[in-house]
C-alpha positions in Angstrom: 0.0 0.0 0.0 2.7 2.5 1.1 4.8 2.4 -2.1 5.0 6.0 -3.4 6.5 5.3 -6.9 4.0 2.6 -7.7 1.1 4.7 -6.5 2.2 7.7 -8.6 2.6 5.5 -11.6 -0.9 4.0 -11.1 -2.4 7.5 -10.9 -0.6 8.7 -14.0 -1.9 5.8 -16.0 -5.5 6.3 -14.7 -5.4 2.9 -13.0 -6.1 4.5 -9.6 -8.4 7.4 -9.0 -7.4 10.3 -6.8 -10.7 10.2 -4.9 -10.2 6.5 -4.1 -6.6 7.1 -3.1 -7.6 10.0 -0.8 -10.3 8.0 1.0 -8.0 5.0 1.4 -5.1 7.1 2.8 -7.5 8.9 5.2 -8.8 5.6 6.4 -5.3 4.4 7.2 -4.4 7.6 9.0 -7.5 7.5 11.2 -6.8 3.9 12.0 -3.3 5.0 13.1 -1.6 2.7 10.6 2.2 3.0 10.9 3.9 5.1 8.1 0.5 6.3 6.8 1.2 10.0 7.5 4.7 9.6 6.0 3.1 8.1 2.9 0.8 11.0 2.6 3.6 13.5 3.0 5.7 11.8 0.3 2.7 11.6 -2.0 2.0 15.3 -1.7 5.6 16.1 -2.5 5.6 13.9 -5.5 2.2 14.7 -6.9 1.4 18.3 -5.7 4.5 20.2 -4.5 6.5 19.7 -7.7 7.2 21.7 -10.9 4.8 19.4 -12.8 2.0 18.5 -10.5 -0.5 15.8 -11.4 -2.8 16.5 -8.5 -4.2 19.4 -6.4 -4.0 19.7 -2.6 -7.8 19.5 -2.5 -7.5 16.0 -4.1 -6.2 15.0 -0.6 -8.8 16.9 1.4 -10.0 13.8 3.3 -6.4 12.7 4.1 -5.4 16.2 5.3 -8.5 16.4 7.4 -7.5 13.0 8.9 -4.1 14.4 9.8 -5.9 17.3 11.5 -7.9 14.8 13.6 -4.7 12.9 14.4 -3.0 16.1 15.6 -6.0 16.9 17.8 -5.5 13.6 19.5 -1.7 13.5 19.3 -0.4 17.1 19.3 3.2 16.0 19.5 3.1 13.8 16.3 6.2 15.2 14.6 5.5 13.9 11.1 1.9 15.3 11.1 3.2 18.7 12.4 5.8 18.8 9.6 3.2 18.0 6.9 0.8 20.7 8.1 3.6 23.2 8.3 4.8 22.3 4.8 1.3 22.7 3.4 1.0 26.1 5.0 4.4 27.3 3.7 4.0 25.9 0.2 0.6 27.4 -0.5 0.5 29.2 -3.8 -2.5 31.3 -2.8 -0.4 34.1 -1.4 0.6 35.3 -4.9 -2.9 35.3 -6.3 -2.7 38.9 -7.6 0.3 38.1 -9.8 -1.6 36.8 -12.9 -4.8 35.2 -14.1 -3.2 31.8 -14.3 -3.1 31.5 -10.5 -6.7 32.6 -10.3 -7.6 29.7 -12.6 -5.5 27.5 -10.4 -7.4 28.5 -7.3 -10.8 28.1 -9.0 -9.7 24.7 -10.3 -8.9 23.6 -6.8 -12.3 24.8 -5.6 -14.1 22.9 -8.4 -12.2 19.7 -7.6 -13.0 20.2 -3.9 -16.6 20.9 -4.7 -16.8 17.6 -6.7 -14.9 15.5 -4.2 -16.9 12.6 -2.9 -15.8 13.3 0.7 -16.3 17.1 0.7 -18.5 18.6 3.5 -19.3 22.0 4.7 -16.3 22.1 7.0 -13.9 21.5 4.0 -15.5 24.2 1.9 -15.4 26.7 4.8 -11.8 25.9 5.5 -10.9 26.7 1.8 -12.7 30.0 1.9 -11.3 31.0 5.3 -7.8 30.3 4.0 -8.4 32.8 1.2 -9.6 35.3 3.7 -6.6 34.8 6.0 -4.3 35.4 3.1 -6.3 38.4 1.9 -6.5 36.9 -1.5 -9.9 38.5 -2.4 -9.7 41.4 0.0 -10.7 44.2 -2.3 -13.1 44.9 -5.2 -10.4 44.7 -7.9 -9.3 41.2 -7.0 -12.9 40.0 -6.6 -13.7 41.4 -10.0 -10.7 39.7 -11.7 -11.5 36.4 -9.9 -15.2 36.4 -10.9 -14.4 37.3 -14.5 -11.8 34.5 -14.6 -14.3 32.0 -13.1 -17.1 33.0 -15.6 -14.6 32.8 -18.5 -13.7 29.2 -17.4 -17.4 28.4 -17.1 -18.2 29.7 -20.6 -15.3 27.8 -22.1 -16.3 24.6 -20.4 -20.0 25.1 -21.5 -19.1 25.8 -25.1 -16.7 22.8 -25.2 -19.5 20.4 -23.9 -22.0 22.0 -26.3 -19.7 21.4 -29.2 -18.9 17.8 -28.2 -22.6 17.2 -27.7 -23.2 17.8 -31.4 -20.8 15.0 -32.2 -21.5 12.5 -29.5 -24.1 12.0 -26.8 -22.6 14.1 -24.0 -24.5 14.8 -20.8 -25.6 18.4 -21.0 -25.2 19.1 -17.2 -21.4 18.5 -17.6 -21.2 21.9 -19.1 -22.5 23.5 -15.9 -20.0 22.1 -13.4 -17.9 25.3 -13.1 -20.9 27.7 -12.7 -22.5 25.4 -10.1 -19.2 25.4 -8.2 -19.0 29.2 -8.6 -22.4 29.7 -7.1 -21.4 27.5 -4.2 -18.2 29.5 -3.8 -20.0 32.9 -3.8 -22.5 31.8 -1.1 -19.8 30.1 1.0 -17.5 33.2 0.7 -20.3 35.5 1.9 -21.5 33.1 4.6 -18.0 32.8 6.2 -16.7 36.3 5.5 -15.0 37.7 8.5 -15.5 41.5 8.9 -12.3 43.2 10.0 -11.0 46.7 9.9 -10.1 47.7 6.4 -12.0 44.9 4.7 -15.4 44.8 3.1 -18.4 44.2 5.4 -20.5 41.2 4.7 -23.4 43.2 3.2 -20.8 45.2 1.2 -19.2 42.0 -0.1 -22.5 40.6 -1.1 -23.5 43.8 -2.9 -20.1 43.9 -4.7 -20.3 40.3 -5.9 -23.9 40.6 -7.1 -23.2 43.9 -8.8 -20.2 42.4 -10.6 -22.2 39.5 -11.8 -24.7 41.9 -13.3 -21.9 43.9 -15.0 -20.4 40.7 -16.4 -23.9 39.5 -17.5 -24.5 42.8 -19.4 -21.0 42.7 -20.9 -21.4 39.3 -22.4 -24.9 40.1 -23.5 -23.8 43.2 -25.3 -20.6 41.6 -26.9 -21.7 38.1 -27.7 -24.6 38.7 -30.0 -26.4 35.5 -30.9 -23.7 33.6 -29.2 -24.7 34.9 -25.7 -24.6 31.9 -23.3 -28.0 32.5 -21.9 -28.4 29.0 -20.6 -25.2 29.3 -18.7 -26.2 32.5 -16.9 -29.7 31.1 -16.2 -28.0 28.2 -14.5 -25.7 30.5 -12.6 -28.6 32.6 -11.3 -30.8 29.6 -10.5 -28.0 27.8 -8.7 -27.3 31.0 -6.7 -30.9 31.1 -5.6 -30.7 27.5 -4.6 -27.5 28.0 -2.6 -28.9 31.2 -1.0 -31.9 29.2 0.1 -29.7 26.5 1.6 -27.9 29.1 3.6 -31.0 31.1 4.5 -30.4 30.8 8.2 -27.1 32.7 7.9 -28.0 35.1 5.0 -31.6 36.0 5.7 -30.8 39.6 6.7 -29.5 40.2 3.1 -32.6 38.9 1.3 -33.5 42.3 0.0 -30.2 42.8 -1.8 -30.4 39.3 -3.3 -34.0 39.8 -4.5 -33.1 43.2 -6.0 -30.4 41.6 -8.1 -32.8 39.0 -9.6 -35.4 41.7 -10.2 -32.9 43.5 -12.3 -32.2 40.6 -14.6 -35.7 39.4 -15.0 -37.2 39.6 -18.5 -39.5 42.6 -19.1 -41.6 44.0 -21.9 -40.4 47.2 -23.8 -43.9 47.9 -25.1 
């Protein structure tokens, strides 16, 4: 089981899925199997913390969570401490403002975490809180750039699936994965936003995000002509409504701002 080169080879040749690997490693760590944490540490170095990564950190979300549980029970576990420290130091999120590629990287990590079979609310919140702690999306400019990047990714994915669907029978909902993940990210970010001096307030953050989505909606509507991806934006708005409903207990004070946004984009007659 704990053979790193063989495991990496199996993953590269698609003979072992990352989700199965993550669940299996997490199970061994929780069972206190000898060398299980060392194995995870070596895997992350070989597959994630390298110049040519074949996996994301979020692909090992369950395993890292298991290490956290291990440290809670055994705070002096040196290998687990070293792994957590290495993950904190090696994080690429601190340099998000450098270019759009890194924004795509962060969004890709979020999408993979969103789709991960073992993902729960705690994992999603931890991802968003890390962005907050690093002040990655701490101002309107960075939020604008990030949302634009996410929507561009969503449109490209949707168009690729649409084109493939004309050739072969591709499931239509595959084209909406990124916008579904984006809607989840927006609601999670607002829900767990921590108001501090010099940062946006929670209502201010929500207004900024919804306003930016409207601006981007108008931009693509004006510039895309007949190619405007109306189904994609409908999916984004409908999924946002669903996610807001799921988080109603936390976001109910902001219902008016949310409803105003959807009132703005509803169809109306010009007669």
